[in-house]
N, C-alpha and C positions, 0 to 999 in steps of 0.2 A: 787114871788122871791124877791121883794124889790129892784130890780136893773133895774128900768124902762129905764134909759138912755142907759144902755148896751143892753137891749132887742131890742131897736130900730135899733141896728146894723144888726140883722139878716134879716129884710125886705130889708135893703139896699143891703146886699150881694145877696139876692134873685134877686133884680133888676140887679145887676152886672152879675149874672149867665144868666139871660134872654138876656141881651144885647149882651153877647159874644156867647151864644149858637146860637143865630140867625145868626152869621157870622162864626160858626164852630170853635170857639177858646176856648170853655169851658175847654177842657182838658189841654190846654197849659198854662193857667193862674194860675193853682194851687189854686183855690178858697177854702177857709176853708169849710170842710164838715165833716160829721160823717158817716163812713162806717160800715155797719152791717155785721159781719162775723160770720159764724157758719156752722155746718154740716147740712145734710139733716134731716128734722123733728126735728131741735133743737128748734123751736118755734119762728123763726125770723118773719115770716109773722104775727103770732098772736100778737107779740109785736108791730109791726107797726100798725095793725088794732086797737089795744087798744089805741095807741096814737091818731088815727083819730077818733075812736068811731064808725066806720062803717065797714061792711064787703065789701071789694072791691078788694081783691087779689084772683086770681085763685088758686084753690086747687085741690089736688088729682092727677094731671098729671105733675107736675113740670114745668108748662109753664112759670111762672114768673121767675124761676131760670135760664132761658136761656139767659136773658139779664139783665144788671143792671137797677135798678129802682131808679131814682133820685126823692125823695119825699120831696117836700117843704110844710111844714105845716105853715099856716099863721092864726093868731087869727083874727077873723072877726065876725061881727054881724050876717051875713048870712052864709049858708052852701052850698057849691058847689065845683066842681072840674074842672080843666082845664089842657089839654095836650098842650105841646109846639108844637107838630106837628099838632094840631087842634086849633091853637090859635084863640081866639074869640068865640069859642063854649063852652058854660057852660053845665056841666053835673050835674044835681041835683039828678038823680037816680044812685046810686052807683053800681047797677047791670050793667048798661051801662058802667060804668068805668071799671068793670071787663072784659066785652066783648071787650072793646076797647084795653085793655092791651093784651088780647089774640090775637086779630086781628093784632095789631102792631107787636107783637112778631113773629107771623107766616109770616108777610110780609117780615121781614128781614132774619129770620132763616129758614123759610120753615117748613115743617111738619115732619122732620126727627129727631126732638128733639136735633138739634145742638145748639150751643151757639154763641153769638155775643157780642163783647165789646161795641157796640153802645148802649148808654143808652136810656131809656124811661123817659122823663121828665114829672112828674105829680105834679101839685100844688093843694093843698086842702085848702080851706078857711072854717073855722068853729069856732064857739064860744067855742068849747070844746077842743081846742088844744093850745099848746104853740108854739112860733115861733121856728121851728126846720128845719134843712135841713139834710136829711139822704139819704144814698145810700144803697139800699138793693142788696147785691151781691149774685150771684148764690151759692147755698149750696154745700159744699164740699162733693163729692161723690167718691166712690172707684171703683164701677163696672158699666160699661156702660149698659144702659137700652134701649131696643128697637133698633132703628137704630142709636143710639149715637156712635160716633167714639171710637176706642179702647183707645185712649189717652185722654178721656174726663176728667179724674182727673187732668192731667197736664195742659190741656187747662183752666180748671176752676181755678187752682192755679195761672197760669200766669195772668189771668184776675183780680183775687183778688189782686195779688201783684202789678199790674199796678196802682191800686187805693191807697192801704195802704202804699206804699213806699214813698208817698209824705209826707214831713215833716209837711205840714199844715193839714193833715187828722187825725181826731180822730178816734180811732178804738173801736167799740162796739163789744166785744167778747162774743157771746151768747153760753152758754153751758147748756145742760140739767142736773138737779140735780141727776137723776137716772143713770148717767154714771160716769166712773172714770174721775175725773177732771184733773188728771195729764196726761191723754191721749187726752186732748181736742185739736182738730185740730185748732180751732180758737185761743186758747191761744198760741199754738206753732207758728202759722203764725205771731201773734202779737209780740211774743218775737223775731222772726227773724228780723223784721223791726224796732222794738222799744225796744231794750234791756234794756233801762233805765226805761221803763214803764211810760214815760212822756205823752203818747197819748192813753193809753189803759184803758178802763173801762170794768170790768167784769159784766156780767148779768147771773144770775142763774135762769133757767126756770124749770117748772114741779116739783116744790117743793111738790105739793100735790100728786105726783105719786111715792114718795120714799117708800121703804119697811117699814112696820110697825115697830116701835121701833127705826128707824134711822132718822137722821136729818142732815142738812147742816149748823148747827149753827157756828161751828168753821170756815167754809169757809166764811160765810157771815160776821163774825166778823173779817175776814182777818187775822186769826191766823194760819190756817193750811197751805194754799197755797197762800201766800200773794201777792197782787198786789199793786202797789204804789197808785193807785186811788181807790182800793178796789172793792167790789162787791155789787150789789143790786139784791135782789130776787124778782121775779114776779111769779104770778100764772095766766096762760092763760086758755082760755076755752078748755075743752076736745073736742075730735072729736064728741062725742055724743051731746055736747052742740052746736057745730057748725052745725051739721046735723039738730038739733032741732031748729035752728035759735034763739038761746038764745041771748037776748039783751046784748050788750057790757056794758051798764050801770049796768045792773044786775050782769054781770061778774065782774066788778070792785068792786061792793059792796061785792060780795062773796070773792073776793081777800082780801079786807080789813078785813072782818070777819075772814078769815083764819089766817091772821097774828096776829090778836088780841086774837084769841082763842087758838092758838097753844102754848103749854108750852115752846117750845124752841125758839119761835120767838116773843112772846108777848112783851118782854122788848125792842125790836127794831122795833116794828110795824110801828113807825113813820118814820123809815129810809128805809122801804121796800115798794114795790108795784109800779105799773105803774105811778101814779102821781108823786111819788118821783123821779122816773127815768126820767120823763119828765123835772122836774125842774133842776135836776142835769145836764142833757145833755144841757139844755138851758144855764145854767150858764157856763159850760165848753166851749160851742161853742162860746158864746159871748166873754168870756175872750180870747179864742184862736184867734178869729177874731180881737179883739183889739190889740193883740200882733203882728198879721200878717200884719195889715194895713200899717204901715210905709214902709216896704219893698215892699208891693204890690203897694203902691202909686209910689215909685221910679221906679218900673218896668214899670208901665203904662206910666210914664212921659218919660222914655227912649224910649219906643216904639212910643209914640206920636211925640217926637222930630225927630226920624228917618223917620217918614212919613210926617212931616210938609211940606218939600220942594216939594215932589212929589204930595201931595194932593193940594198944592197951584197951581201947574201947571195944574192939572186936573179940578180944580174948574172953572166953567163957560166954560168948554171945549165943542166946537161944532164940531163934526167930519166932517160935510158936508160944513163948511164955506170955500168958495174959497180963501178968503184972508188969512185965517189961513193956508190952504194947501200951498199956494205960499210962505208964510213966513217960514213955517216949512221945505219946500223943500230946500230953501236957507240955512237954519241953518244946515240941515242934510248934505248937500254937503260940506259946510264949515268945519263941524266937521270931516267928513271923510277925507278931505284934511289934516287937522291938525293932526289927528291920524296917517295917513300914514307917514307924515314927521317925527313925533316923533318916530315912530317905526324904521325908517331908520336912522335918525340922532342921536337917543338916547334922553332920557328924564328922569328926576328924578321922575316923577309921573307915576303911574300904571306900575311899574317895574315888569317884570315876573321873579320870583325867582325859577321857576321849571326847565326851559330849555332855551337854547338860541333861539332867534327868531329875525326876521327883520335884522337890520343893523349888529348886533353882529354876526349872523350866516353868513351873506355875508362876513364879515371881516374874519371869520374862513376859508371860502372857498378861499378867496384871498391868505391868508398867511399860511395856513396849508394844505388844500386839494389840491389846485392847484400845489404847489411845490412838493407834494408827487406824484401826477400824472405825473409830468414832470420826476421825477427820475425813475418811473416805466418804462418809455420809453427807458431808457438807456440800451444798449445791454451788454451782458456778455463780460468780458475781453478776453476770448479765442476766442469768436465769432468775436469780433472787430479785433483782430490781424489777424485772418484768412482772413477776408474781406480785410484788408489792404494789405496783402501779395498777394491775388488774384488780387487786383487792380493794384499793382506795376507790377506784371508779365504780366497782360493783356495789360497794357499801353506799356511796352517794346516790347511786341509781340515776334517775332522770335529772336530778338536781346537780348543780355545781357547788361542791362544798367549800366553805371558807376555812375550816379548821382540819387538822389532821385527825382522822378517826381512830379511837382506841381499838375498835373491833378489827381493823386491818392488822394492827400489831399482834393481837391475840391470835388471829387466824394463821398468820405466818409462823408465830412461835409454836403453836400446837402442831402445825405440819412438820416443823423441824424436830420437835420432841418425839413425834411418832416414829421418825426415821431412826431414832436411837434403839428401837426394839431389836432390830436385826443384829447390830454388833454386840448387844448385851447377851442375846441368846447364843450367838456364836462363841462368845467368851466362855459361857457355861459349857458348851460342847467341847471346847479345847481343854478345859480343866478336867472334865470327865474322862476324856481320852487319855490324858496324862496320868490320872489316878488309876485307870485300868492297866496302863503300861507298868506303873509302879507295883501294882499287885502281882502282875506276872513276873516281874523281876524278883520280888521278894519270895515268890513261890518256887524259885529255882532251887532253893535249898531243900524243898520237899520232894525233889525228883526221885529220891530213893523209894518213896511210897507213892506210886502213880495215882491210886484212888484217892488218897488224902489230898494230894495236890489238886486233882480235878475238882473234888468236892469243895475245897477251900476257895478256889478261884470262882466256882459257880455261886457260892453263898455270898462272898464279898461283892462280886460283880452285880449280882441281883440287887443287893442293898444299894449299891451306887446308882443303878438305874432307877430304883424306887425314889431315891433322893433327888434324882435329876428332875423329875416332874415337879417336885416341890420347890426346888431352887429356881426353875424357870418361871413357875407361877409367881414366886416372890419377886423376881427380877422384873417381870411384866407389871406387877403391882407397883413397883417403884416408878415405872414410867407413867402408869395411870395416875399415881399420886401427883406427879409433876403436871399432868394434863388437867387435873381437877381444879387447880387454882393457880393463876398467874400472879405471883406476889411482886407487884411493882413497888412495894415499900421496902424491898430488900436493901440492906445497907450498901451492897456493892452495885446496885442498879443506878444507872446514871440519871434516869428521869428525862422528861421531855425538854426541860429547860437547858440541861447541860449536854444534850446529845451531840450537838455540833462541836462544842468546845472540847468535850472529852475525846471525840474522834481525833482531833488534831493532836491532843496530848498523847494519845495512844500511838499515833504514827511517829511522834518524836521519840517516845520511849523505846519503840521497836528499832528505830534507826540508831539509837545510842548503845545498842548491844555490842557494837564494835566487832572486833575480830576474836571473839571468844571461841576457843577450840571446843568443838562438840564431840568429835570422834576422830580416831586414828586407826589405821589398819591396812593390811595388804588387800589389793584388788587387782584383777586381771582386766586390762583393756582388750576387749574381744574383737573389735572391728578394725584392727590395723591390718592392712593388706599384706599378703605374703611377700610382695616385692620390698616392703619396708620392714621385714623381719617377723611378721605375724604377731599373734597375741603375746603380750608381755605382761609381767607382773610388776606393779609399782607400789610404793608406799603412799597412801592417800591421807590427807589431812583436811577435815571438814570444819570450817568455821561458820560463824553467823552470816558472813558475806561472800565466801568463796569456797571452792573446792580445788585444792592443789594436790599435785602428786610429784614424788621425788624418786630418785633412782633406788634408794634404800632407806632404811629407818633411821639413818644418821641425819637425814634432812639437810644435807649439804648441797646436793646438786638438784635444784628444782627443774622439773621438766615442763610444767605448765601450770597456770593458775586460771581457773574458770569462774567468773562472777556468777552469782546465783540468780540474778535478775531474769525474770520471765522464763524460768526453767520449771519443768515438771518431770515426773517419773512415771514410767509405765513398765509392765512386765513384758518379757520377751520369751517366746516359746523355746524350750530347751531343744537343742539340735540332737539329731539321732546319734551322731558320732561323739558328742561332747558329754563329759561327765559332770560339768559345772552347771550351776544355776545362774541365769542371766537376767539383769534388768537394765534399762537404758534411761538416759537423761536427754531431754529434747527441749528446744526453744518453742514457746507458744506462738512466736511471730515468724516461724518457718525460717529462721536464720541458722547458719552453720554453728554448731556447738564447739567442735574441735577441729581446727584446720579445715579440710574439705568435707568433713562429715556432718551430716544433719543431726545425727544422734551419737551419743557416747555410750557404747555397750560395755557394761561392767559385769564381771563374772565372779561368783563366790563358790566355795566348795560345798555349801549346804544351803537349803532353803531357810534355815534359821538365820544364817548370816545375811541373806538377802533381806529378810524381814527386819533384822536389826538395823541394817544400813538405811532402809527406807524410813524407819522410825526416826533415825538420826537426821535424815534429810528433811523430814517433816518438821522437826524442831528448828531447823534452819530456814523454814519457809518454803521449801520445795515440796509442793503438794502432788499427790497422785493424779493421774489423768482420769477425767470423768468418762464413764461409759455412756455414750449418747444413744438413746433408743430411737426407733423409727418415728414414734409420735413426736418426740421433742425436735427431731430434725424437721418434720413437717411444720411444727409450730414456729420454729425459728425462721424457716424459709417463707412462710405465708404471712405471719403477723408482724409486719414491720410497722412499729408504732413510733410516734414522736411525743415527747413530753414538753408541756409549756413550763416556764420557769417556776410557777407556783407548785405544780405537781412534782417537779424535780426536787424542790426543797422538801416537800412532804415525804417523798420516797427516801431521800437521804436521811431524814430524821428517823423514820421507822427502821431503815437499814441499820443505823447505829444503835437504836434501841434493841433490835433483834440480836445483834452481835453481843451487846452487853448482857442481855438476859440469858442467851444461850451459853455464854461463858460461865454464868452462875450454874446453869443446869448441868453442863458438862463437868464442871468442877465437883458438883454434888454426886453425879453418877460415877465419876472416876473414883471418888472416895468410898461410896457405898457398895459398889460392885464387889471389890475384893473382900470387904467385911461380910457381905451377905453370903458369898460363896464359901468363905472360911467357916462361917457359923453353920450354915445349912448342909454343906457338903463335906469339907475336909475334916473339921473337928468331929462331926457326927460319925464319919466313917472310922476315925481313930477310936472313938468311944465304943462303937459297935464291935470292932475287932477285939478290943480289950475286955469287954464285958459279955458279949453275946456270941462270939464266934464259936467258942468251945461248946456251949449249950446247943447251938445249931448243928454242930458236927455230931454230937451224941444223938440228937433227934433225927439225924438224916438216915441212920441205919446202923448196921452192926459195926461197932468201932474196931473189932478184931479184923474185919475185912478191910477197913480203911488202912490198917497198919501192915498189910501184906506188902513185903518189900519186893522191888522189881528184880528180874533175873540179872540185870546188869549189876545191881548192888550186891547180890549174892556172889557173883563172880569177882567183883571188886574186893569184897571182904576176904574171900579165899586167896586171891592173889596177894593182898597186903600181908596176910599172915604167913604165906609161903615165902614171900620175898624177905620179910622180916626175919624169919627163921634161917633162911639161907645166908643173909648178911651176918647174923650172929655166929653161924658156923664158920663162915669165911674169916671173920675177925679172930675167932678162936684158933683157927689153923695158923693164921699169920702170926698170932701172938707166941706160938711155940717155935718160931724160926729164929735161929742164931745166925747172924750175918758176919761174925767176926772171923773172916777167912782172908786168905791171900789170893789176889787175882792178878791176871796178866795185864799189864798196862796196855792202853790203846796205842797202836802204831802211829807214827807221825803222819801228817797229811801228805798227799801226793797230788800231782797234776792229772786231773781226769778230764781235761778239755777234749780229749780225743773221742770220748763217748758221744755218739750222735753226730760226729763230724762226717764230712764227705770223703775224706782221705782214709787210707788204710791204717793209719796209726799216728802216733805222736812224733813230731819232728824233733830230731836230736841234733846237737851241735856237730860240726864236721869233726871227724876223728883225727887224732894226732898221729904222727908217723909211727909212734910206738904203740898206739892203742889198737886193739882188734876192732874189726867192723861189726856193728850190732846186727844180729840176725833177726829175721822175721820168720813166720811160720813156714814160708816157702823157700828158705835158703838152706844150703848144706852147712854142716858144721865146719868150723875152721880146722885146718890141718893141725896135727899134733905139734909141729915145729913152730907155730905162730907164737909170738910173744904174748905173755899173759896180760890181762887188762890192769891198769893201775887201780890201786885200792883207794880211790877218792869217793867221797859220798855223793850219791846221785840224788834224785828227788825224794828217795826214801830215806836218805841218810845211810850210814854204814849198816851192813847186815846185822840183825839182832842175834845175839848168841843164845837167846832163850830157846829151849827145846820145844816150846809150845807155839812159837811164832812161825807162820807160814812163809814169812819173808826171810828166813834164816837158813838157806840151803848150805849143807856141808859139801865139801869137794875133796873126798879122800883120794881120788885117782888123778887129781890135777896138781900142777905145781903151785906152790903158795903164791898168792898175788904179790906183785912187785910193790915196793914202797915208793912214793913220789920222790923225785930227784932232790927235793929240798931237804930231805931227811937222810941220815946216813944209812947205808944198806944194812940189813939185818945180819947178825953174826950167824955162822953155820949152826950153832946150838940153840938159837932162839926159835921158839915155836910160835907160829902165827895162828891165831884162833881161826877156825873155819868160818 
């Protein structure tokens, strides 16, 4: 080929392939290769055997077509073959090579003629080959044979696409000459992945089997159905020759005689045949490798850089070294402590952008979930007034009281304070659950040592459970402290004299909140009928007086505004088919909330979003629905009472006093609960991990057993070291390559719209009276006396004079092409280049 420097690239790439195939990364590195694509019986196997000069592929049963064959041809003084799965074993008998291919295929795919994308790597050394790397892909078949699956065609197409979609893969599209070229499956697949024709080379086989009087001259001259890189014709051995064990050397001689003697091909005989195809593929592959190497080197360097730190840690690693285990135990415990504190206190590194966790979630529990749970404990207004009236009457007994009794106030307040125990205990439970989740997240870094991880989680979780009982006791003690003494001298308590006046002022201050925006966000209205478009997502804006939604977050197109008067919230059970969490808003007076709907169902992506929206609605005065028990229903239905004006004034006064005092209690509890939990739970757990976890681990048992690494970690360490070494070797190989060579320029683009079309070929303009008629594969050659075609550029431009270009046929036995009429005719002594 005359490009010796570039030919040295292919052996280097073969070394790269071996280096990465040994660690299972050959498919991921996108190494430059040539994929051989064609239909069943297109002649792919014969082309490969002609390259090698030996019979080595199974025939007659489609065995080799069930797995890709990665064939590396290497020019060498001796002749032998080697499989990657039998590395070190040399095969000098190619019948044994055939048997090994059959056995390796059956080992993976079984005997049911199934297929597998796992390739067979075969390297052939021979003095009769050029340095090439080819992938023989399964032949495209339409109908399953034997026990093959019904979707065998789709499976084969998917496997072929897996290889040829890579930008670094050259496509060798093999098509028999005795079939309609426009219906070629190989060319159709190549056009799908390579529409510009930059990577596709056409090969026409079985030229000797065409009907008498027909030829493929126009196809091989790249005039009828043009490809950017053109076509090369080959003549393989017939089935009779194969059965008769005809020597491949004799077959190549017969191929050359065929092209030299055929009247339609003799003028391009030097551009046809298997040797020419070998040289062309070698040139294209080396050029392609040269173009790919810079990006390939960058990719390897980035992978090496990513593994450097981890490989350095594993180099010289001794798993059973006691000093290493002790040191690593200290490092692991220290890292666990740092990670736990960062997750609780917050940190700028390793921020979770998917969901709230650790300290952020505990903060939400303190300031959103807990206040919401407190409000849920508040009783209904009618129920409160009824209880106050019963308390006043029961305190007066048989007498009619003239004054409002203090004892009624204290009885109602104590009953309300006792109700605070449940949300306070629930708050502790939620914080404990989040602490345990945080411990599990932090222990993920200990997964290399399963026993250490398990023991650490057990010790820390046990300590959290131990602190749980103390925290709950302290929280209940806070409630008992509130019950022990009702402080009516508190500075924020309104007192009896100001109860009525303060009530009216409170109402005014609440109404003066105006349209302050409380929350904005996306919600899905879930109960829109399918006839009206189904569930839709809108941008919601919650203020102190209304809930509005817009088409998008620009808030330009308002869809609806819902006043918050007489509205309440309740949960809706999650439907079986829906992944969203739903709550609804309804009117307490049984009126329609939104158009014809009694309720407005709103959906969120998570339960945390639902709780957050319900807390925001609570701030706007939309309270959750009360769960009515059977006893309260009976009381409501049977005890219809009426109050005289004097009793009503007493009830109103005590009602205002209870509201005032409970606001003080709630404010105190909301302030003390986070402080109590932080002191008794969170800070204590942090101190325990910092000061006592290591001692607890040492006392738990044999620390050497704790630091026994998992099998997965050992495999990971070996894989990292092998990959790191392979990357270093690959970069060293690439560093020795010199790419300062001359290459053949890429041919100009052509019209390939005919590929995949329904017609038999590309439409051409009507011929001129002096131009010859274009031939198809089914037409006879033009008679000798016909005028020659004009030398005007077609879709390919004028023929290239380069000896390496498949689009540059020479015509020694034909008259020189005529010159267009606008130019003077050539002189008799002028030579027109072929």
